[in-house]
C-alpha positions as CSV (number, residue, x, y, z in Angstrom):
1,G,0.0,0.0,0.0
2,D,0.8,3.7,0.0
3,G,0.9,3.9,3.8
4,I,-2.2,6.1,3.9
5,V,-5.0,4.8,6.2
6,E,-8.3,4.3,4.4
7,V,-11.7,3.3,5.7
8,I,-13.7,1.0,3.4
9,L,-17.4,1.6,3.4
10,P,-20.4,0.6,1.3
11,S,-22.4,3.1,-0.7
12,Q,-25.9,4.0,0.7
13,D,-27.5,1.5,-1.7
14,R,-24.9,-1.1,-0.8
15,T,-23.9,-1.8,-4.4
16,H,-20.4,-0.3,-4.3
17,L,-17.5,-0.2,-1.8
18,G,-15.5,2.9,-1.5
19,A,-12.2,3.8,0.3
20,I,-12.3,7.1,2.2
21,Q,-9.1,8.8,3.2
22,R,-8.3,12.0,5.2
23,V,-7.0,14.9,3.2
24,S,-6.1,18.4,4.4
25,G,-9.6,19.7,3.7
26,G,-11.5,16.7,5.3
27,A,-12.0,13.4,3.5
28,E,-12.3,12.2,0.0
29,V,-13.1,8.9,-1.9
30,D,-9.8,7.3,-3.0
31,W,-11.4,4.5,-5.0
32,R,-14.8,3.0,-5.7
33,L,-15.5,-0.7,-6.5
34,P,-18.8,-2.1,-7.9
35,L,-20.0,-5.2,-6.0
36,E,-22.1,-6.6,-8.9
37,G,-24.9,-7.2,-6.3
38,V,-26.1,-5.9,-3.0
39,L,-23.9,-6.2,0.1
40,S,-25.6,-8.4,2.8
41,S,-22.7,-9.1,5.2
42,N,-19.9,-7.5,7.1
43,L,-16.7,-6.8,5.2
44,S,-13.7,-8.9,6.1
45,V,-10.0,-8.1,5.5
46,V,-7.3,-10.7,5.9
47,Q,-3.6,-10.0,5.8
48,L,-1.9,-12.6,3.6
49,T,1.6,-14.2,4.2
50,D,3.2,-11.6,2.0
51,S,1.6,-8.8,4.0
52,S,-0.8,-7.9,1.2
53,L,-4.6,-7.7,2.0
54,M,-7.6,-9.8,0.8
55,L,-11.0,-8.2,1.0
56,T,-14.3,-10.2,1.1
57,A,-18.0,-9.3,1.0
58,G,-21.1,-11.4,1.0
59,L,-23.9,-10.5,-1.4
60,N,-27.7,-10.9,-1.1
61,D,-27.8,-13.6,-3.7
62,G,-25.5,-15.9,-1.7
63,R,-22.2,-15.1,-3.6
64,L,-19.0,-14.2,-1.7
65,R,-16.9,-11.6,-3.5
66,I,-13.2,-11.9,-2.9
67,W,-10.6,-9.4,-4.0
68,L,-6.9,-10.4,-4.0
69,P,-3.8,-8.3,-4.8
């Protein structure tokens, strides 16, 4: 990563995830990711053996989305 702390949150309609980071004027969206469904679970982040991160999210149709580096 870039060493900047980000908070990952769903959009209000729970169809996208966004990473929010602090900037000098407050906060801004760093990136936005479509879920291709509606979020229906908590988000889970796992640190892998190489220190990279894996993000997972459960969708309302029973699918589990997994993002790997």
